[in-house]
Structure formats: C-alpha cells, structure tokens
C-alpha positions in Angstrom: -8.7 -20.0 5.8 -8.4 -18.8 2.2 -4.9 -18.6 0.7 -6.0 -15.6 -1.4 -6.6 -13.6 1.8 -3.1 -12.8 2.6 -0.1 -10.7 1.6 3.6 -11.2 2.3 4.7 -7.8 3.5 7.5 -6.5 5.5 6.6 -5.9 9.2 6.5 -2.1 8.8 4.3 -2.4 5.6 2.1 -5.0 7.3 1.6 -2.6 10.2 0.6 0.2 7.9 -1.7 -2.1 5.9 -3.5 -3.5 8.9 -4.2 0.0 10.2 -5.4 1.2 6.8 -2.6 3.6 6.1 -1.6 1.8 2.9 -3.5 -0.4 0.5 -3.2 -1.7 -3.1 -5.1 -1.1 -6.3 -6.1 -4.2 -8.3 -3.1 -3.6 -10.7 -0.6 -3.7 -7.8 -0.1 0.0 -7.3 0.5 1.1 -3.7 -2.0 3.6 -2.2 -0.9 5.7 0.7 -3.5 7.4 3.0 -3.2 11.2 3.0 -3.4 11.0 6.7 0.0 9.4 7.1 2.6 11.8 8.4 5.3 12.4 5.7 8.1 12.2 8.2 6.8 8.8 9.4 6.8 7.6 5.7 10.5 8.6 5.5 11.3 6.8 8.7 9.7 3.6 7.4 11.5 3.8 4.1 8.6 4.9 2.1 10.2 8.2 1.1 10.6 7.1 -2.6 6.9 6.4 -2.7 6.2 9.8 -1.2 8.4 11.5 -3.8 6.5 9.6 -6.6 3.2 10.6 -5.1 4.2 14.3 -5.3 5.6 14.1 -8.8 9.3 14.0 -8.2 11.1 12.2 -11.0 14.1 11.3 -8.8 12.2 8.5 -7.1 14.1 5.3 -8.1 11.8 2.7 -6.6 8.6 1.5 -8.2 6.2 0.8 -5.4 4.0 -1.8 -6.9 3.6 -5.5 -7.2 2.1 -7.7 -9.9 -1.6 -7.4 -10.6 -3.8 -9.2 -8.1 -6.0 -12.2 -9.0 -9.8 -11.8 -9.0 -10.1 -13.6 -5.6 -7.4 -11.3 -4.1 -9.1 -8.3 -5.6 -12.3 -9.1 -3.6 -10.3 -9.0 -0.4 -8.6 -5.8 -1.4 -11.9 -4.2 -2.2 -13.0 -4.9 1.3 -9.8 -3.4 2.6 -10.2 -0.3 0.5 -13.8 0.3 1.6 -13.7 -0.8 5.3 -10.1 -0.4 6.5 -8.2 2.1 4.3 -8.1 5.6 5.8 -8.9 7.9 2.8 
C-alpha cells in the first residue's frame, strides 16, 4: 500500500478514471479519451471540459489539479500507457 497510488475523485470521475476514459498529465491537466461519448460527458458534468477541449472560450471551469509529485507521476505513467483509452 503506497499512499502515492491514489486519487481522491468524485464517484463519476473515479469510474471514468478506472475504466481509462480520463487520466491526468503530470502537471495536473485532465485528459479525456476521444472514445467518450460527448453526451455522456455532459450527463456527468464534464461539459465544461468538453467545451475547453474544442476551443470554446465560454468554459468557466478549469479542469486540472495541482502538479503531481514524482512518485504519483510514476503511477500516472502506468495509467496512461496501460489503462487510458487513447
């Protein structure tokens, strides 16, 4: 059990993360798989993220967190290569 291998996410974000539909860059930026249905993103409250991804300036929310530590980045690298659906 490593405390660096864990994220505190809302249940819907955790569900998407566990199935590889979202992930995070080392700097904290949220990545969304292109395979996620846009309507589903809206239902889950990720519509602002969707607007940002497509270049709409109206998106009020910033979908990111603080930068991750090097130990966390190692776990996220695994998630990006082995779990994230690109």
